[in-house]
Structure formats: C-alpha cells, structure tokens
C-alpha positions as CSV (number, residue, x, y, z in Angstrom):
1,M,87.4,-33.8,-54.3
2,R,85.8,-30.4,-53.8
3,K,85.3,-27.8,-56.5
4,S,87.0,-24.5,-56.3
5,F,84.7,-21.6,-55.5
6,Y,85.2,-20.3,-59.0
7,H,84.2,-23.6,-60.5
8,F,81.1,-23.7,-58.3
9,L,80.2,-20.1,-59.2
10,M,80.3,-20.8,-63.0
11,K,77.1,-22.8,-62.7
12,Y,75.3,-19.4,-62.2
13,R,76.5,-17.9,-65.5
14,H,73.9,-16.7,-68.1
15,P,70.6,-17.2,-66.3
16,K,67.5,-15.3,-67.6
17,P,66.6,-13.0,-66.0
18,P,70.0,-12.2,-64.5
19,D,70.3,-11.7,-60.7
20,D,73.2,-10.4,-58.5
21,I,74.9,-13.8,-58.3
22,S,74.7,-14.5,-62.0
23,E,76.1,-11.0,-62.7
24,F,79.0,-11.8,-60.3
25,A,79.6,-15.1,-62.0
26,N,79.7,-13.6,-65.5
27,A,82.1,-10.8,-64.3
28,A,84.3,-13.3,-62.5
29,F,84.5,-15.4,-65.7
30,R,85.8,-12.3,-67.5
31,D,88.3,-11.5,-64.7
32,H,91.5,-13.2,-65.7
33,G,93.1,-12.5,-62.3
34,F,90.3,-14.2,-60.2
35,P,91.8,-16.9,-58.0
36,K,90.2,-19.8,-60.0
37,N,91.6,-22.7,-57.9
38,S,91.0,-21.3,-54.5
39,E,88.7,-22.8,-51.8
40,D,89.9,-20.2,-49.3
41,Y,87.4,-17.6,-48.1
42,E,90.0,-15.2,-46.9
43,E,92.0,-15.3,-50.1
44,I,89.0,-14.8,-52.3
45,T,87.6,-12.0,-50.0
46,L,90.9,-10.1,-50.1
47,Y,91.1,-10.5,-53.9
48,L,87.6,-9.2,-54.4
49,E,88.0,-6.3,-52.0
50,L,91.2,-5.1,-53.8
51,N,90.4,-6.0,-57.4
52,A,86.7,-6.6,-58.1
53,D,85.1,-3.2,-58.9
54,Y,82.4,-5.2,-60.8
55,L,81.0,-6.7,-57.5
56,K,78.0,-4.5,-56.4
57,S,78.4,-5.6,-52.8
58,M,80.4,-8.1,-50.7
59,A,77.0,-9.3,-49.6
60,V,76.6,-10.9,-53.0
61,F,79.9,-12.8,-52.5
62,D,78.9,-13.8,-49.0
63,E,75.6,-15.2,-50.3
64,A,77.3,-17.2,-53.0
65,W,79.9,-18.4,-50.5
66,Q,77.3,-19.7,-48.1
67,E,75.7,-21.6,-51.0
68,Y,79.2,-23.0,-51.9
69,V,79.8,-24.1,-48.3
70,Q,76.4,-25.8,-48.1
71,T,76.7,-27.7,-51.4
72,E,80.4,-28.3,-51.9
73,Q,82.1,-28.6,-48.6
74,R,80.1,-31.3,-46.9
C-alpha cells in the first residue's frame, strides 16, 4: 500500500538547517485543510495553488512530488 503524499512529506519535517522542502513539510503539517490522504497530483496541485500561501514556489512542490513518485509509487 502506498503512502499518501502528505505522509511521505512528513519525513522532511524539522531538519537542521531547514531547506525549502522541510519548510513546505512543516507548513503542510500546520495546514488543517491539506488533502492528507491524497495520492493525486492534480488534486494536490489545485489545493496548493488556491490555498497554500506558505509555499514559496510550486517548484518546491514539484521537486517533492518527483521524490514521492520515485520512492513511493514503484
């Protein structure tokens, strides 16, 4: 069974020093509306574009998504 993207992202919380993906993970953790059970790129992208003012750039999400696909969706 695959992990949701959110579950995958949570492994990046709290690193020292923080980087863009860890900042995204920490912000997503605090975002109660984040689609926590989704594995769907389009659903998460739409949510982030409409609701995630904490995300510096969608490129950060795309980088994290590529890592997710490579490690979780084999």
